[in-house]
N, CA, C and O atoms as a GROMACS GRO file, in nm:
protein
  284
    1MET      N    1  13.574  48.818   7.452
    1MET     CA    2  13.605  48.769   7.321
    1MET      C    3  13.729  48.681   7.328
    1MET      O    4  13.830  48.710   7.263
    2PRO      N    5  13.724  48.575   7.406
    2PRO     CA    6  13.841  48.489   7.422
    2PRO      C    7  13.897  48.442   7.287
    2PRO      O    8  13.823  48.396   7.200
    3GLY      N    9  14.027  48.455   7.272
    3GLY     CA   10  14.094  48.408   7.152
    3GLY      C   11  14.094  48.504   7.035
    3GLY      O   12  14.162  48.479   6.935
    4LEU      N   13  14.019  48.613   7.044
    4LEU     CA   14  14.014  48.708   6.934
    4LEU      C   15  14.106  48.826   6.964
    4LEU      O   16  14.110  48.876   7.076
    5PHE      N   17  14.178  48.870   6.863
    5PHE     CA   18  14.261  48.990   6.877
    5PHE      C   19  14.254  49.070   6.749
    5PHE      O   20  14.276  49.017   6.640
    6PHE      N   21  14.223  49.196   6.763
    6PHE     CA   22  14.222  49.289   6.652
    6PHE      C   23  14.284  49.420   6.699
    6PHE      O   24  14.272  49.454   6.817
    7PRO      N   25  14.349  49.494   6.609
    7PRO     CA   26  14.406  49.623   6.649
    7PRO      C   27  14.298  49.714   6.705
    7PRO      O   28  14.189  49.725   6.649
    8THR      N   29  14.330  49.778   6.816
    8THR     CA   30  14.235  49.867   6.883
    8THR      C   31  14.302  50.002   6.905
    8THR      O   32  14.406  50.010   6.969
    9GLU      N   33  14.243  50.106   6.852
    9GLU     CA   34  14.302  50.238   6.868
    9GLU      C   35  14.276  50.290   7.009
    9GLU      O   36  14.162  50.299   7.054
   10ARG      N   37  14.385  50.324   7.077
   10ARG     CA   38  14.378  50.385   7.209
   10ARG      C   39  14.496  50.478   7.224
   10ARG      O   40  14.599  50.461   7.158
   11GLY      N   41  14.482  50.577   7.310
   11GLY     CA   42  14.594  50.666   7.339
   11GLY      C   43  14.699  50.594   7.423
   11GLY      O   44  14.671  50.490   7.482
   12TRP      N   45  14.818  50.649   7.427
   12TRP     CA   46  14.926  50.587   7.506
   12TRP      C   47  14.936  50.646   7.645
   12TRP      O   48  15.026  50.609   7.721
   13TYR      N   49  14.844  50.736   7.681
   13TYR     CA   50  14.842  50.794   7.815
   13TYR      C   51  14.697  50.802   7.861
   13TYR      O   52  14.607  50.832   7.782
   14ALA      N   53  14.675  50.774   7.987
   14ALA     CA   54  14.540  50.789   8.043
   14ALA      C   55  14.550  50.834   8.188
   14ALA      O   56  14.646  50.804   8.258
   15ARG      N   57  14.448  50.905   8.230
   15ARG     CA   58  14.437  50.950   8.369
   15ARG      C   59  14.291  50.934   8.408
   15ARG      O   60  14.200  50.977   8.337
   16ALA      N   61  14.270  50.870   8.523
   16ALA     CA   62  14.134  50.849   8.572
   16ALA      C   63  14.127  50.900   8.716
   16ALA      O   64  14.218  50.877   8.796
   17GLU      N   65  14.020  50.970   8.747
   17GLU     CA   66  13.998  51.021   8.882
   17GLU      C   67  13.874  50.956   8.939
   17GLU      O   68  13.776  50.933   8.868
   18GLY      N   69  13.878  50.928   9.068
   18GLY     CA   70  13.763  50.867   9.133
   18GLY      C   71  13.771  50.887   9.283
   18GLY      O   72  13.856  50.961   9.333
   19ILE      N   73  13.683  50.821   9.353
   19ILE     CA   74  13.675  50.830   9.498
   19ILE      C   75  13.680  50.690   9.555
   19ILE      O   76  13.609  50.601   9.507
   20ASP      N   77  13.763  50.668   9.657
   20ASP     CA   78  13.773  50.535   9.717
   20ASP      C   79  13.659  50.513   9.818
   20ASP      O   80  13.574  50.600   9.836
   21LEU      N   81  13.659  50.397   9.882
   21LEU     CA   82  13.551  50.363   9.975
   21LEU      C   83  13.545  50.455  10.097
   21LEU      O   84  13.442  50.463  10.164
   22ASP      N   85  13.656  50.523  10.127
   22ASP     CA   86  13.659  50.617  10.240
   22ASP      C   87  13.626  50.758  10.198
   22ASP      O   88  13.632  50.851  10.279
   23GLY      N   89  13.590  50.777  10.070
   23GLY     CA   90  13.554  50.909  10.020
   23GLY      C   91  13.673  50.995   9.982
   23GLY      O   92  13.657  51.114   9.956
   24LYS      N   93  13.791  50.937   9.978
   24LYS     CA   94  13.912  51.012   9.942
   24LYS      C   95  13.931  51.007   9.791
   24LYS      O   96  13.911  50.904   9.726
   25LYS      N   97  13.972  51.122   9.735
   25LYS     CA   98  13.997  51.132   9.592
   25LYS      C   99  14.118  51.047   9.554
   25LYS      O  100  14.221  51.051   9.621
   26LYS      N  101  14.104  50.972   9.445
   26LYS     CA  102  14.214  50.889   9.394
   26LYS      C  103  14.237  50.923   9.248
   26LYS      O  104  14.143  50.945   9.172
   27ILE      N  105  14.363  50.927   9.210
   27ILE     CA  106  14.400  50.950   9.070
   27ILE      C  107  14.493  50.837   9.028
   27ILE      O  108  14.590  50.804   9.097
   28VAL      N  109  14.461  50.778   8.915
   28VAL     CA  110  14.544  50.673   8.857
   28VAL      C  111  14.582  50.720   8.718
   28VAL      O  112  14.496  50.763   8.641
   29GLU      N  113  14.710  50.713   8.686
   29GLU     CA  114  14.752  50.750   8.551
   29GLU      C  115  14.865  50.660   8.506
   29GLU      O  116  14.936  50.602   8.587
   30GLY      N  117  14.879  50.650   8.377
   30GLY     CA  118  14.984  50.565   8.324
   30GLY      C  119  15.008  50.591   8.178
   30GLY      O  120  14.926  50.650   8.108
   31GLU      N  121  15.123  50.546   8.133
   31GLU     CA  122  15.162  50.557   7.994
   31GLU      C  123  15.180  50.418   7.935
   31GLU      O  124  15.194  50.320   8.008
   32GLU      N  125  15.178  50.412   7.805
   32GLU     CA  126  15.196  50.289   7.730
   32GLU      C  127  15.099  50.181   7.776
   32GLU      O  128  14.978  50.204   7.772
   33LEU      N  129  15.146  50.064   7.818
   33LEU     CA  130  15.055  49.954   7.852
   33LEU      C  131  14.961  49.992   7.967
   33LEU      O  132  14.842  49.962   7.962
   34MET      N  133  15.013  50.058   8.070
   34MET     CA  134  14.928  50.097   8.182
   34MET      C  135  14.820  50.195   8.137
   34MET      O  136  14.706  50.187   8.182
   35GLY      N  137  14.854  50.287   8.049
   35GLY     CA  138  14.756  50.381   7.996
   35GLY      C  139  14.646  50.310   7.920
   35GLY      O  140  14.528  50.344   7.932
   36ARG      N  141  14.684  50.210   7.842
   36ARG     CA  142  14.584  50.134   7.767
   36ARG      C  143  14.497  50.051   7.860
   36ARG      O  144  14.377  50.036   7.836
   37CYS      N  145  14.556  49.997   7.967
   37CYS     CA  146  14.478  49.920   8.065
   37CYS      C  147  14.376  50.008   8.136
   37CYS      O  148  14.262  49.967   8.158
   38ILE      N  149  14.416  50.129   8.172
   38ILE     CA  150  14.324  50.223   8.237
   38ILE      C  151  14.206  50.252   8.146
   38ILE      O  152  14.091  50.252   8.190
   39GLN      N  153  14.234  50.277   8.018
   39GLN     CA  154  14.127  50.305   7.923
   39GLN      C  155  14.034  50.184   7.909
   39GLN      O  156  13.912  50.199   7.901
   40HIS      N  157  14.092  50.066   7.905
   40HIS     CA  158  14.013  49.943   7.894
   40HIS      C  159  13.919  49.928   8.013
   40HIS      O  160  13.801  49.899   7.996
   41GLU      N  161  13.971  49.949   8.133
   41GLU     CA  162  13.888  49.934   8.253
   41GLU      C  163  13.782  50.043   8.262
   41GLU      O  164  13.670  50.017   8.306
   42CYS      N  165  13.816  50.165   8.222
   42CYS     CA  166  13.717  50.273   8.220
   42CYS      C  167  13.606  50.242   8.121
   42CYS      O  168  13.489  50.275   8.145
   43ASP      N  169  13.641  50.178   8.009
   43ASP     CA  170  13.538  50.136   7.913
   43ASP      C  171  13.438  50.043   7.980
   43ASP      O  172  13.317  50.056   7.959
   44HIS      N  173  13.487  49.949   8.061
   44HIS     CA  174  13.395  49.859   8.133
   44HIS      C  175  13.301  49.939   8.222
   44HIS      O  176  13.180  49.914   8.224
   45LEU      N  177  13.354  50.034   8.295
   45LEU     CA  178  13.272  50.115   8.386
   45LEU      C  179  13.168  50.198   8.310
   45LEU      O  180  13.060  50.226   8.362
   46ASP      N  181  13.202  50.237   8.188
   46ASP     CA  182  13.112  50.317   8.106
   46ASP      C  183  13.019  50.232   8.018
   46ASP      O  184  12.939  50.287   7.942
   47GLY      N  185  13.030  50.100   8.029
   47GLY     CA  186  12.942  50.012   7.954
   47GLY      C  187  12.983  49.986   7.810
   47GLY      O  188  12.901  49.942   7.729
   48HIS      N  189  13.109  50.013   7.776
   48HIS     CA  190  13.157  49.989   7.640
   48HIS      C  191  13.222  49.851   7.632
   48HIS      O  192  13.283  49.803   7.728
   49LEU      N  193  13.206  49.788   7.518
   49LEU     CA  194  13.265  49.657   7.492
   49LEU      C  195  13.384  49.670   7.397
   49LEU      O  196  13.399  49.771   7.327
   50TYR      N  197  13.466  49.568   7.396
   50TYR     CA  198  13.579  49.560   7.303
   50TYR      C  199  13.533  49.587   7.160
   50TYR      O  200  13.599  49.660   7.086
   51LEU      N  201  13.422  49.527   7.122
   51LEU     CA  202  13.370  49.545   6.986
   51LEU      C  203  13.339  49.691   6.955
   51LEU      O  204  13.350  49.734   6.840
   52ASP      N  205  13.302  49.768   7.056
   52ASP     CA  206  13.269  49.909   7.035
   52ASP      C  207  13.391  49.990   6.991
   52ASP      O  208  13.376  50.094   6.927
   53ARG      N  209  13.510  49.944   7.024
   53ARG     CA  210  13.633  50.016   6.994
   53ARG      C  211  13.697  49.976   6.862
   53ARG      O  212  13.794  50.038   6.819
   54LEU      N  213  13.644  49.873   6.798
   54LEU     CA  214  13.702  49.826   6.673
   54LEU      C  215  13.654  49.910   6.555
   54LEU      O  216  13.543  49.964   6.555
   55SER      N  217  13.741  49.921   6.455
   55SER     CA  218  13.699  49.987   6.332
   55SER      C  219  13.591  49.901   6.266
   55SER      O  220  13.574  49.784   6.300
   56LYS      N  221  13.519  49.960   6.174
   56LYS     CA  222  13.411  49.887   6.107
   56LYS      C  223  13.463  49.758   6.043
   56LYS      O  224  13.399  49.653   6.050
   57LYS      N  225  13.580  49.766   5.981
   57LYS     CA  226  13.640  49.651   5.914
   57LYS      C  227  13.667  49.537   6.013
   57LYS      O  228  13.631  49.422   5.987
   58TYR      N  229  13.729  49.569   6.126
   58TYR     CA  230  13.763  49.465   6.224
   58TYR      C  231  13.641  49.417   6.302
   58TYR      O  232  13.635  49.301   6.342
   59ARG      N  233  13.544  49.505   6.324
   59ARG     CA  234  13.422  49.464   6.393
   59ARG      C  235  13.348  49.360   6.310
   59ARG      O  236  13.295  49.262   6.363
   60LYS      N  237  13.344  49.382   6.178
   60LYS     CA  238  13.279  49.287   6.088
   60LYS      C  239  13.348  49.151   6.094
   60LYS      O  240  13.281  49.047   6.097
   61LYS      N  241  13.482  49.151   6.095
   61LYS     CA  242  13.556  49.026   6.105
   61LYS      C  243  13.533  48.958   6.240
   61LYS      O  244  13.518  48.836   6.246
   62ALA      N  245  13.531  49.037   6.347
   62ALA     CA  246  13.510  48.980   6.480
   62ALA      C  247  13.371  48.918   6.491
   62ALA      O  248  13.357  48.808   6.546
   63MET      N  249  13.270  48.986   6.440
   63MET     CA  250  13.135  48.933   6.447
   63MET      C  251  13.122  48.803   6.365
   63MET      O  252  13.053  48.710   6.407
   64ALA      N  253  13.188  48.798   6.251
   64ALA     CA  254  13.185  48.676   6.169
   64ALA      C  255  13.250  48.561   6.245
   64ALA      O  256  13.200  48.448   6.243
   65GLU      N  257  13.360  48.588   6.312
   65GLU     CA  258  13.428  48.484   6.389
   65GLU      C  259  13.343  48.437   6.508
   65GLU      O  260  13.339  48.318   6.538
   66LEU      N  261  13.276  48.529   6.573
   66LEU     CA  262  13.188  48.492   6.685
   66LEU      C  263  13.072  48.404   6.637
   66LEU      O  264  13.036  48.306   6.703
   67ARG      N  265  13.014  48.440   6.523
   67ARG     CA  266  12.906  48.357   6.467
   67ARG      C  267  12.958  48.218   6.432
   67ARG      O  268  12.891  48.117   6.455
   68LYS      N  269  13.079  48.214   6.376
   68LYS     CA  270  13.141  48.087   6.339
   68LYS      C  271  13.161  47.998   6.462
   68LYS      O  272  13.148  47.876   6.455
   69GLN      N  273  13.194  48.060   6.575
   69GLN     CA  274  13.216  47.987   6.701
   69GLN      C  275  13.084  47.957   6.774
   69GLN      O  276  13.083  47.889   6.876
   70GLY      N  277  12.974  48.009   6.721
   70GLY     CA  278  12.844  47.985   6.782
   70GLY      C  279  12.820  48.070   6.906
   70GLY      O  280  12.739  48.033   6.991
   71LEU      N  281  12.889  48.183   6.915
   71LEU     CA  282  12.871  48.272   7.031
   71LEU      C  283  12.778  48.387   7.003
   71LEU      O  284  12.753  48.470   7.091
   0.00000   0.00000   0.00000
């Protein structure tokens, strides 16, 4: 959604666990901006889009703007 910004509710802390290419357990955690980035990237892995996280009010505005831009 290039150029679009709407308030997005997210926690200020996140922790993600996974396995690296060598099969070793990895944990990534962060607070504030890093926590929000972790949540954003986990959303991609889970198939969620930015629009999925917007409130109904902001999603409606975002969709109207996308239609206006022809996207």
